Backbone bond lengths (Angstrom), bond angles and torsions (degrees), N, CA, C in turn:
res aa  C-N    CA-C-N  psi(-1)  N-CA   C-N-CA  omega(-1)  CA-C   N-CA-C  phi
1 X - - - 1.407 - - 1.513 109.62 -
2 X 1.308 116.38 136.92 1.450 119.23 -177.76 1.513 111.32 -70.23
3 X 1.362 119.09 129.70 1.456 119.96 179.27 1.574 111.51 -59.74
4 X 1.316 114.28 152.66 1.463 115.65 176.37 1.543 110.17 -99.64
5 X 1.346 112.91 137.23 1.447 119.20 -179.72 1.499 112.59 -57.80
6 X 1.326 119.00 -26.59 1.436 123.31 176.19 1.477 114.87 -60.72
7 X 1.400 115.88 -16.10 1.509 116.22 -177.40 1.487 110.07 -79.61
8 X 1.338 120.22 -8.54 1.430 122.23 173.35 1.505 109.59 -64.93
9 X 1.347 121.07 134.28 1.415 121.21 177.26 1.497 114.45 -49.77
10 X 1.361 115.28 138.93 1.461 119.22 -175.34 1.534 109.57 -57.61
11 X 1.336 118.00 140.65 1.460 124.32 177.01 1.517 113.85 79.89
12 X 1.378 115.79 11.80 1.452 119.20 -179.24 1.492 111.81 -118.70
13 X 1.290 118.41 42.24 1.514 120.84 175.73 1.482 109.35 -75.11
14 X 1.310 119.19 -14.81 1.489 122.46 170.96 1.527 107.53 -73.88
15 X 1.242 118.95 125.12 1.441 126.42 -173.30 1.585 110.39 -54.89
16 X 1.308 116.98 -47.09 1.445 116.43 -175.55 1.501 112.92 -75.67
17 X 1.261 115.22 -33.39 1.548 117.48 174.80 1.485 108.75 -66.21
18 X 1.270 118.16 -40.09 1.493 120.95 179.77 1.518 109.14 -65.70
19 X 1.252 119.75 -42.21 1.489 122.50 176.25 1.538 109.16 -57.49
20 X 1.264 121.35 -45.05 1.461 123.59 177.55 1.497 109.06 -59.42
21 X 1.312 119.28 -47.69 1.450 124.37 -178.83 1.569 110.14 -54.97
22 X 1.379 112.72 -44.45 1.444 116.85 -178.99 1.489 113.40 -69.45
23 X 1.388 113.71 -36.41 1.416 118.03 178.46 1.532 112.73 -59.51
24 X 1.317 116.45 -31.81 1.486 121.74 -175.85 1.579 109.12 -83.12
25 X 1.295 119.28 -6.66 1.467 119.52 177.70 1.550 110.26 -70.72
26 X 1.288 120.47 137.94 1.440 121.76 -179.10 1.526 113.80 -98.55
27 X 1.294 119.06 -18.29 1.480 119.19 179.50 1.493 108.79 -82.16
28 X 1.344 119.64 124.33 1.474 121.72 -175.08 1.494 111.22 -65.88
29 X 1.302 120.39 -42.23 1.509 120.07 -176.97 1.572 108.83 -72.20
30 X 1.282 119.10 -33.42 1.491 122.08 177.34 1.512 108.35 -67.73
31 X 1.304 118.05 -41.11 1.438 121.55 -178.23 1.558 110.79 -66.05
32 X 1.382 114.36 -46.16 1.479 118.16 179.93 1.482 110.93 -62.28
33 X 1.354 117.86 -41.90 1.461 121.92 179.85 1.538 109.00 -65.69
34 X 1.227 119.49 -41.05 1.465 126.14 -179.74 1.501 110.95 -61.25
35 X 1.359 117.05 -39.44 1.445 121.45 176.93 1.484 113.44 -64.71
36 X 1.310 115.61 -39.62 1.510 121.83 175.71 1.526 108.76 -64.07
37 X 1.304 116.75 -43.36 1.483 122.16 175.92 1.499 113.07 -54.20
38 X 1.353 114.15 -51.38 1.430 121.79 -176.17 1.547 109.76 -64.35
39 X 1.304 117.71 -39.80 1.450 117.71 -178.71 1.577 110.65 -66.92
40 X 1.330 116.29 -40.63 1.423 119.75 174.20 1.484 112.73 -58.91
41 X 1.326 117.76 -39.75 1.473 122.89 179.40 1.586 108.75 -66.50
42 X 1.302 115.59 -41.09 1.465 118.68 175.85 1.480 115.53 -64.01
43 X 1.311 116.65 -41.88 1.436 121.73 -178.98 1.478 110.34 -70.11
44 X 1.414 118.37 -25.94 1.403 123.39 -178.75 1.530 109.71 -85.69
45 X 1.381 117.38 -2.05 1.431 119.67 -176.43 1.491 117.94 79.07
46 X 1.392 116.08 22.30 1.500 122.12 -167.93 1.542 110.29 -108.62
47 X 1.421 112.37 8.81 1.497 115.15 177.15 1.524 105.43 -139.19
48 X 1.372 115.24 143.72 1.443 122.58 177.86 1.537 110.93 -104.54
49 X 1.344 116.53 147.73 1.417 122.44 -177.32 1.508 111.67 -69.19
50 X 1.390 116.86 -49.24 1.468 121.48 -170.53 1.486 114.74 51.26
51 X 1.344 119.03 56.33 1.436 120.79 -168.99 1.599 112.01 -66.68
52 X 1.360 117.19 -22.70 1.488 115.97 -179.32 1.541 112.31 -87.99
53 X 1.301 117.56 -1.32 1.467 121.66 -176.09 1.523 107.90 -68.67
54 X 1.265 119.87 127.57 1.487 124.65 173.30 1.535 107.65 -97.32
55 X 1.354 111.64 124.27 1.472 117.63 -175.83 1.548 112.57 -113.28
56 X 1.211 117.43 157.63 1.515 122.49 174.71 1.573 102.70 -130.07
57 X 1.343 113.60 130.37 1.470 119.32 -179.17 1.494 111.49 -61.30
58 X 1.319 116.84 -40.85 1.448 118.58 179.96 1.510 116.01 73.35
59 X 1.301 120.95 -1.26 1.406 126.19 -179.57 1.583 110.89 -161.94
60 X 1.294 112.55 167.00 1.500 114.01 -174.76 1.540 105.89 -70.93
61 X 1.333 114.20 139.24 1.464 122.72 176.77 1.552 106.57 -127.11
62 X 1.317 113.67 158.77 1.462 128.68 -10.68 1.509 113.06 -75.59
63 X 1.338 117.03 165.30 1.462 122.01 170.36 1.480 108.87 -76.65
64 X 1.340 115.96 131.02 1.484 122.51 -175.88 1.494 110.76 -139.05
65 X 1.304 118.80 152.48 1.498 118.73 172.36 1.466 111.73 -72.83
66 X 1.303 118.20 168.36 1.499 123.63 -179.36 1.526 108.96 -60.93
67 X 1.319 119.74 -37.53 1.411 124.53 177.49 1.486 108.56 -123.07
68 X 1.331 117.76 149.72 1.505 126.61 16.01 1.516 111.31 -80.71
69 X 1.400 111.21 153.41 1.427 119.59 170.85 1.502 109.84 -66.78
70 X 1.332 117.23 135.74 1.456 121.99 -179.07 1.508 109.28 -96.73
71 X 1.331 113.39 126.19 1.524 118.62 -177.99 1.566 106.43 -129.12
72 X 1.260 117.63 170.18 1.450 123.26 170.27 1.528 109.95 -60.45
73 X 1.403 115.49 139.86 1.451 115.40 176.15 1.488 115.75 -55.34
74 X 1.346 117.90 -23.02 1.491 122.56 -177.97 1.552 109.72 -72.08
75 X 1.405 114.08 -22.82 1.522 118.58 -178.56 1.495 114.28 -90.22
76 X 1.410 119.30 -4.73 1.375 120.08 -176.87 1.564 109.11 -74.21
77 X 1.350 113.04 133.51 1.481 120.09 -174.26 1.528 109.74 -75.07
78 X 1.308 114.63 136.10 1.471 118.95 172.87 1.534 109.21 -85.54
79 X 1.330 116.89 130.12 1.468 119.92 -178.74 1.525 109.37 -121.25
80 X 1.279 113.96 147.43 1.403 118.65 -179.28 1.568 114.98 -74.21
81 X 1.272 116.75 136.17 1.449 121.55 174.30 1.537 114.90 -64.67
82 X 1.318 113.56 -10.74 1.504 117.57 -179.02 1.472 112.33 -82.44
83 X 1.309 116.38 -6.55 1.510 117.88 -177.05 1.563 104.77 -116.07
84 X 1.345 113.97 151.45 1.523 121.06 178.15 1.514 107.26 -62.37
85 X 1.304 120.93 -38.68 1.420 121.79 -178.68 1.541 111.26 -68.35
86 X 1.290 117.90 -35.98 1.440 121.38 175.51 1.490 114.28 -61.46
87 X 1.372 113.67 -42.92 1.459 119.50 -178.55 1.571 107.92 -70.21
88 X 1.287 115.78 -39.64 1.503 120.42 175.12 1.487 112.75 -58.34
89 X 1.338 116.41 -42.39 1.443 120.12 -179.61 1.563 113.24 -64.64
90 X 1.371 114.38 -35.78 1.388 117.42 174.80 1.516 112.65 -68.34
91 X 1.284 118.15 -43.27 1.524 122.03 177.10 1.530 105.52 -62.72
92 X 1.266 123.09 -39.02 1.399 124.87 -179.59 1.521 110.35 -63.27
93 X 1.332 116.73 -43.26 1.453 121.40 177.49 1.546 112.09 -61.19
94 X 1.262 116.59 -37.42 1.478 120.61 178.11 1.526 112.37 -71.34
95 X 1.370 114.10 -37.28 1.415 118.26 175.54 1.477 111.99 -64.12
96 X 1.327 114.75 -37.15 1.518 118.42 -177.88 1.544 109.01 -67.91
97 X 1.360 115.73 -37.13 1.479 119.30 177.34 1.507 108.63 -63.64
98 X 1.301 118.53 -40.59 1.461 121.73 -176.61 1.559 111.89 -70.38
99 X 1.350 114.70 -34.57 1.500 117.94 175.47 1.480 108.42 -64.15
100 X 1.291 118.93 -46.25 1.443 122.76 177.46 1.530 113.27 -62.20
101 X 1.303 114.43 -33.46 1.455 119.13 178.33 1.508 110.89 -68.06
102 X 1.356 118.70 -36.53 1.442 120.77 173.32 1.526 110.99 -56.53
103 X 1.373 113.57 -47.90 1.481 118.86 179.55 1.574 110.94 -61.79
104 X 1.271 118.79 -42.47 1.415 120.57 -176.93 1.531 112.22 -64.34
105 X 1.365 113.92 -38.93 1.455 118.47 179.83 1.586 108.75 -68.91
106 X 1.318 118.47 -41.70 1.441 119.94 178.60 1.535 110.57 -65.97
107 X 1.354 117.83 -34.14 1.391 119.88 179.32 1.513 111.74 -67.58
108 X 1.357 116.98 -36.75 1.427 123.26 176.25 1.516 113.04 -62.08
109 X 1.354 119.23 -28.59 1.401 127.02 -176.32 1.530 107.32 -77.26
110 X 1.307 115.13 -53.18 1.503 118.05 -170.31 1.471 114.38 -78.41
111 X 1.334 115.80 -34.71 1.500 121.79 -164.93 1.510 114.14 -71.64
112 X 1.348 117.26 -41.97 1.440 121.74 -165.51 1.504 110.45 -104.00
113 X 1.340 115.70 106.43 1.438 122.71 -179.40 1.550 111.06 -79.69
114 X 1.320 117.38 156.19 1.464 120.19 166.59 1.539 113.95 83.26
115 X 1.346 115.93 13.30 1.475 116.50 175.41 1.562 109.82 -91.36
116 X 1.226 117.06 161.71 1.523 119.12 174.67 1.482 112.05 -56.86
117 X 1.302 116.27 152.53 1.499 123.97 -179.93 1.560 107.99 -56.53
118 X 1.352 119.18 -38.50 1.378 119.88 -177.91 1.532 115.33 -62.88
119 X 1.328 115.20 -28.93 1.469 121.42 175.13 1.546 110.00 -60.64
120 X 1.333 118.57 -47.46 1.454 121.71 -179.06 1.560 109.90 -65.76
121 X 1.303 113.78 -41.16 1.468 119.66 -179.50 1.502 110.01 -60.96
122 X 1.321 117.32 -43.22 1.468 123.52 179.55 1.526 112.53 -60.15
123 X 1.358 114.63 -43.05 1.478 117.44 -173.27 1.496 110.69 -81.26
124 X 1.349 117.44 -23.45 1.477 121.33 172.74 1.552 108.11 -67.87
125 X 1.308 112.32 -43.26 1.504 115.58 174.37 1.476 113.91 -58.20
126 X 1.338 118.09 -41.18 1.477 121.06 176.94 1.539 109.49 -63.10
127 X 1.353 116.74 -45.68 1.484 119.94 179.38 1.462 111.90 -56.47
128 X 1.331 118.54 -41.99 1.473 121.16 -178.33 1.530 110.81 -72.81
129 X 1.330 120.95 -33.34 1.435 119.94 173.71 1.489 112.82 -69.12
130 X 1.362 116.75 -39.74 1.457 119.38 178.30 1.508 111.17 -65.29
131 X 1.336 116.50 -34.33 1.467 119.14 176.01 1.502 111.03 -64.82
132 X 1.361 116.95 -39.97 1.466 120.45 174.66 1.517 111.27 -60.03
133 X 1.353 115.61 -46.00 1.455 118.56 179.42 1.493 113.27 -57.48
134 X 1.392 115.54 -44.09 1.453 121.18 -178.46 1.576 107.42 -59.79
135 X 1.358 115.64 -47.90 1.431 117.76 179.21 1.461 115.26 -58.93
136 X 1.312 120.69 -42.44 1.465 123.91 175.83 1.501 111.02 -59.16
137 X 1.347 116.79 -48.85 1.457 120.35 -177.71 1.492 111.94 -68.47
138 X 1.360 119.23 -39.43 1.460 121.55 179.74 1.492 109.57 -67.51
139 X 1.297 120.37 -39.89 1.446 123.20 -179.91 1.527 109.45 -63.14
140 X 1.325 116.36 -43.45 1.522 118.01 178.83 1.498 110.35 -70.66
141 X 1.292 118.32 -35.77 1.493 119.82 175.21 1.538 111.74 -58.43
142 X 1.326 114.65 -42.91 1.529 119.06 175.78 1.478 111.45 -64.09
143 X 1.265 121.04 -35.87 1.413 121.99 177.26 1.561 114.21 -64.72
144 X 1.341 113.80 -19.72 1.487 123.01 174.17 1.468 113.52 -88.33
145 X 1.330 115.98 -3.41 1.480 120.71 -179.43 1.464 116.66 94.46
146 X 1.351 119.90 17.76 1.436 121.58 -174.98 1.565 106.96 -136.71
147 X 1.353 114.81 168.85 1.434 120.67 -179.35 1.541 105.13 -134.22
148 X 1.354 107.51 162.90 1.542 113.97 174.38 1.479 110.51 -62.26
149 X 1.223 117.10 128.54 1.526 124.55 -174.95 1.467 114.22 105.14
150 X 1.328 121.76 -6.11 1.468 123.18 -178.96 1.532 111.94 -77.47
151 X 1.331 116.06 -17.32 1.447 119.84 178.87 1.593 109.59 -120.02
152 X 1.278 121.03 169.68 1.403 123.04 176.35 1.521 110.81 -81.89
153 X 1.310 119.30 163.55 1.423 125.01 178.05 1.567 110.27 -141.23
154 X 1.318 114.20 172.69 1.489 119.57 175.07 1.540 109.71 -118.90
155 X 1.311 114.31 175.08 1.487 120.40 -168.66 1.533 110.79 -124.60
156 X 1.346 118.44 19.26 1.488 120.32 -170.66 1.508 112.27 -62.41
157 X 1.393 114.92 -40.67 1.492 117.46 178.85 1.482 112.61 -60.73
158 X 1.347 115.98 -52.60 1.504 114.78 -176.83 1.532 111.68 -68.24
159 X 1.321 118.88 -22.73 1.490 119.95 179.17 1.508 109.59 -62.79
160 X 1.366 116.90 -38.05 1.450 119.61 176.46 1.469 113.31 -71.51
161 X 1.318 116.67 -35.71 1.415 122.93 175.78 1.542 108.21 -57.29
162 X 1.371 116.58 -46.13 1.429 120.08 -178.74 1.480 111.74 -69.33
163 X 1.309 121.78 -34.24 1.463 124.98 179.94 1.526 109.21 -63.07
164 X 1.298 117.18 -36.45 1.477 122.84 -170.57 1.518 111.77 -100.54
165 X 1.335 117.12 21.93 1.445 120.94 -178.25 1.572 112.34 -72.29
166 X 1.301 118.15 -11.98 1.446 123.23 -174.94 1.528 112.06 -91.12
167 X 1.347 117.22 -15.19 1.485 117.63 -173.16 1.497 110.52 -152.02
168 X 1.350 119.58 123.26 1.445 124.47 177.86 1.492 113.12 -60.75
169 X 1.325 114.52 -36.55 1.485 115.84 177.98 1.488 113.68 -62.70
170 X 1.290 119.29 -43.84 1.460 123.68 176.70 1.542 109.77 -61.72
171 X 1.409 116.06 -41.12 1.388 120.59 -179.14 1.481 110.72 -59.97
172 X 1.353 119.79 -48.63 1.438 123.73 -178.87 1.486 112.35 -63.26
173 X 1.334 117.20 -37.27 1.452 125.65 -177.10 1.582 108.80 -67.72
174 X 1.319 114.47 -45.43 1.481 116.83 -162.61 1.477 114.61 -109.13
175 X 1.365 119.76 -6.31 1.457 119.76 175.24 1.550 108.94 -105.10
176 X 1.304 120.44 -69.19 1.511 116.03 -177.90 1.569 111.10 -65.53
177 X 1.400 114.74 -42.44 1.480 118.00 -169.44 1.574 108.95 -81.73
178 X 1.291 120.15 -10.54 1.450 120.00 -175.07 1.569 107.64 -124.00
179 X 1.322 117.30 -67.59 1.396 118.68 -175.58 1.543 115.61 -66.56
180 X 1.316 115.25 -45.55 1.451 120.03 177.17 1.521 113.32 -71.96
181 X 1.285 113.60 -32.68 1.480 117.26 175.54 1.532 115.91 -61.08
182 X 1.365 111.11 -26.70 1.502 114.95 176.97 1.543 110.40 -65.65
183 X 1.350 115.19 -25.65 1.421 116.53 178.92 1.510 113.37 -71.20
184 X 1.359 117.21 -21.77 1.490 119.77 177.68 1.566 106.91 -69.81
185 X 1.323 114.22 -35.03 1.468 119.69 179.75 1.521 111.77 -73.17
186 X 1.327 117.84 -39.42 1.441 122.80 -172.25 1.597 111.78 -80.98
187 X 1.324 118.40 -23.44 1.446 121.85 -175.34 1.446 115.26 -57.87
188 X 1.362 122.60 -51.18 1.489 121.77 -175.31 1.448 112.13 -59.19
189 X 1.386 121.13 -52.54 1.515 118.32 -179.56 1.460 115.34 -61.42
190 X 1.379 118.87 -33.08 1.430 122.83 177.53 1.507 107.68 -66.62
191 X 1.303 119.08 -45.74 1.442 123.17 -176.91 1.558 109.33 -60.34
192 X 1.355 115.10 -44.86 1.477 120.63 176.48 1.533 110.59 -58.86
193 X 1.313 118.42 -43.61 1.484 117.31 177.18 1.495 112.91 -58.41
194 X 1.329 116.82 -47.48 1.438 120.70 -177.54 1.519 113.38 -65.04
195 X 1.299 114.32 -40.69 1.469 118.93 178.03 1.504 111.08 -64.78
196 X 1.328 116.42 -41.83 1.439 122.00 179.84 1.510 111.61 -63.01
197 X 1.380 114.11 -33.04 1.507 118.37 177.82 1.479 112.08 -81.86
198 X 1.304 119.78 1.30 1.397 123.53 174.04 1.584 113.17 90.61
199 X 1.327 120.47 10.20 1.393 121.71 179.62 1.557 108.25 -95.98
200 X 1.287 117.01 76.17 1.444 122.64 -173.82 1.562 111.16 -67.94
201 X 1.389 116.71 -30.39 1.443 118.93 178.76 1.523 111.93 -65.52
202 X 1.322 112.56 -42.81 1.513 118.53 176.01 1.492 112.41 -59.77
203 X 1.397 114.85 -41.82 1.399 120.11 178.28 1.522 114.37 -62.72
204 X 1.366 114.99 -36.83 1.481 121.36 177.02 1.512 110.62 -68.42
205 X 1.398 119.21 -32.89 1.433 119.38 178.41 1.478 107.37 -71.19
206 X 1.308 121.83 -36.41 1.507 122.89 176.83 1.444 112.50 -60.85
207 X 1.306 115.21 -32.72 1.484 121.09 177.20 1.570 111.15 -58.81
208 X 1.372 110.11 -46.01 1.485 118.98 -179.96 1.574 109.62 -64.95
209 X 1.322 114.16 -44.74 1.509 120.18 179.49 1.494 111.52 -57.86
210 X 1.367 117.35 -47.27 1.418 120.44 -176.42 1.516 110.42 -64.96
211 X 1.388 116.33 -44.56 1.467 118.05 177.39 1.529 113.81 -56.33
212 X 1.275 116.23 -40.93 1.483 121.09 -175.38 1.436 108.56 -78.68
213 X 1.343 120.77 -39.93 1.483 122.36 -176.17 1.536 109.54 -66.68
214 X 1.300 118.59 -30.34 1.467 117.07 173.15 1.508 112.46 -57.82
215 X 1.323 114.03 -41.66 1.473 120.21 176.09 1.530 111.61 -64.20
216 X 1.331 119.03 -39.26 1.443 123.05 -177.80 1.542 111.65 -67.86
217 X 1.361 115.18 -38.34 1.437 118.83 178.63 1.524 107.32 -70.43
218 X 1.327 117.41 -36.77 1.456 123.64 178.95 1.560 110.23 -61.11
219 X 1.321 116.34 -37.59 1.465 119.88 177.34 1.572 109.53 -68.09
220 X 1.269 115.33 -39.32 1.483 119.51 175.08 1.554 111.59 -61.49
221 X 1.294 116.31 -43.64 1.431 121.03 175.48 1.493 113.00 -62.78
222 X 1.317 115.82 -43.41 1.472 118.48 176.39 1.502 116.06 -53.56
223 X 1.380 113.44 -50.96 1.423 119.46 -175.13 1.516 112.68 -75.64
224 X 1.295 114.85 -29.46 1.505 118.53 173.86 1.503 107.77 -66.09
225 X 1.257 122.10 -47.50 1.437 123.26 177.50 1.551 113.08 -59.09
226 X 1.303 115.17 -41.02 1.431 121.59 -177.64 1.562 108.77 -66.34
227 X 1.326 117.67 -45.34 1.419 121.83 177.50 1.509 113.42 -63.89
228 X 1.295 117.28 -39.02 1.479 121.66 178.00 1.634 107.87 -63.11
229 X 1.329 114.42 -43.75 1.478 117.05 178.80 1.529 110.00 -64.44
230 X 1.290 120.20 -42.26 1.429 124.17 178.84 1.531 113.30 -58.30
231 X 1.370 112.52 -38.58 1.489 119.55 -175.15 1.534 111.84 -93.71
232 X 1.311 118.17 -1.55 1.438 122.48 -176.68 1.450 113.98 67.11
233 X 1.362 119.21 41.27 1.416 121.48 -176.19 1.498 110.15 -114.37
234 X 1.338 115.89 147.62 1.521 121.31 177.26 1.537 105.93 -81.88
235 X 1.331 118.35 123.35 1.485 118.15 -169.30 1.553 117.43 -67.65
236 X 1.299 119.58 -35.36 1.432 121.00 -178.88 1.565 110.06 -70.73
237 X 1.322 116.31 -49.11 1.479 115.80 -178.26 1.558 110.42 -70.43
238 X 1.261 119.70 -29.77 1.465 123.59 176.34 1.548 111.54 -67.54
239 X 1.339 116.62 -38.67 1.442 121.06 174.23 1.465 111.84 -59.46
240 X 1.343 115.86 -45.86 1.459 119.99 -178.45 1.549 113.02 -61.75
241 X 1.330 115.60 -40.52 1.436 122.67 175.90 1.501 110.72 -63.24
242 X 1.330 121.03 -43.38 1.413 124.99 -174.54 1.593 110.48 -70.70
243 X 1.298 115.37 -34.93 1.496 118.27 173.88 1.488 112.31 -61.09
244 X 1.278 117.63 -38.29 1.454 122.99 175.85 1.474 113.14 -70.61
245 X 1.320 116.35 -48.42 1.467 124.36 -177.13 1.531 110.32 -57.91
246 X 1.313 116.57 -44.61 1.418 121.44 -173.25 1.558 115.84 -100.03
247 X 1.314 114.75 4.36 1.455 118.47 177.79 1.519 114.72 63.66
248 X 1.334 116.00 41.25 1.449 118.08 -179.16 1.588 109.63 -70.02
249 X 1.300 115.43 148.69 1.447 118.11 177.96 1.507 115.50 -64.27
250 X 1.314 114.13 141.60 1.482 117.59 176.14 1.485 111.41 -67.99
251 X 1.328 118.56 133.87 1.419 123.24 -174.12 1.594 105.85 -87.41
252 X 1.396 114.42 138.25 1.420 121.50 179.75 1.509 107.37 -128.42
253 X 1.327 115.83 146.56 1.435 121.56 178.95 1.502 112.74 -79.81
254 X 1.271 118.43 -179.30 1.532 126.46 5.49 1.509 110.56 -73.58
255 X 1.366 115.27 148.73 1.457 120.93 -178.49 1.544 110.53 -107.67
256 X 1.251 114.71 145.67 1.437 123.29 175.46 1.471 109.12 -85.49
257 X 1.296 118.37 81.94 1.454 122.46 -174.46 1.458 114.56 -60.96
258 X 1.376 117.95 -49.06 1.453 116.82 177.73 1.511 114.07 -55.11
259 X 1.321 117.69 -42.22 1.519 118.33 -176.87 1.534 107.27 -70.99
260 X 1.291 118.63 -39.36 1.459 118.85 179.57 1.537 111.24 -66.37
261 X 1.305 118.45 -39.62 1.440 121.34 172.45 1.525 113.79 -57.18
262 X 1.378 112.12 -44.50 1.486 118.18 -178.22 1.524 109.70 -67.13
263 X 1.365 117.51 -25.29 1.450 121.19 -179.79 1.554 112.09 -87.17
264 X 1.335 115.93 4.07 1.457 117.16 168.71 1.499 116.18 102.66
265 X 1.359 117.55 2.10 1.499 117.11 173.67 1.482 109.81 -70.88
266 X 1.375 112.88 138.53 1.440 116.73 -176.92 1.548 112.57 -81.19
267 X 1.287 114.78 165.28 1.448 117.84 179.21 1.565 112.66 -60.17
268 X 1.305 117.81 -33.89 1.464 122.79 176.06 1.535 111.20 -63.99
269 X 1.317 116.91 -39.56 1.456 123.72 -178.57 1.571 106.89 -70.09
270 X 1.254 118.60 -42.00 1.430 122.86 -178.44 1.554 111.53 -65.95
271 X 1.347 113.17 -38.71 1.481 118.10 176.75 1.501 111.94 -63.79
272 X 1.397 114.27 -42.44 1.482 118.19 -179.50 1.549 108.71 -67.93
273 X 1.301 115.78 -32.15 1.484 118.50 -177.92 1.606 107.42 -59.44
274 X 1.252 113.95 -43.56 1.532 120.04 178.91 1.489 111.09 -65.21
275 X 1.361 114.46 -45.14 1.419 120.71 -173.64 1.553 111.13 -66.79
276 X 1.329 117.17 -35.95 1.464 120.87 -174.50 1.494 115.47 -96.36
277 X 1.383 114.80 -7.00 1.497 115.58 -178.91 1.522 112.39 -83.48
């Protein structure tokens, strides 16, 4: 059923203000539905970008449910793919990533004023696709007898979002082009594990995720390149400086070179990736 534009919180017909309101929601399903509603409103011409509007969150963000409990990545339990619980734990981990990805896309929409209208449209599209991914994974998780929040999770992705809240250039460099691009590398082996365990539905969902995430990283590459051009910066050298300045994690292979190339990484960047990993 098509979402109704009236489901957007009252007073948030401005796209960026609406994105902030959705970011503050704690219920994952409500947040995902609200993103779909907002994108429908935008596509119908019922929401304005207001790119020059400066906003203040006024409360702690992002909105999250009480569970999952967030722990250090080192404390996450490794579970065997040979058990139903182990497969459910992996699906839960993926759903947690997608929930955080909804938040990071909404944050990219509301936080950074003065960008071209296409920038906000791109990130709203990402938010809607991440919401779809979360829904697919959560539905599959429930078919296995679990719900989002039944396992622990970590906060590495949002930590980098918070670190880069002061500069849209750093955000584009270190969230889509670094943190999310790691998902391009991780997806094929995870898909293979799930398929080998007999969970073909989960494997098919990962095919959707990889297809869409290539586009998301490409959007990050697009706006990173645009910002470097606007500021008169050389992209490769600037990226190296930003990774040091913001303490980005060191990338390790194996790398999904076809997916990274499809997402817009240059041959020079791919060569450096191998050299520095």
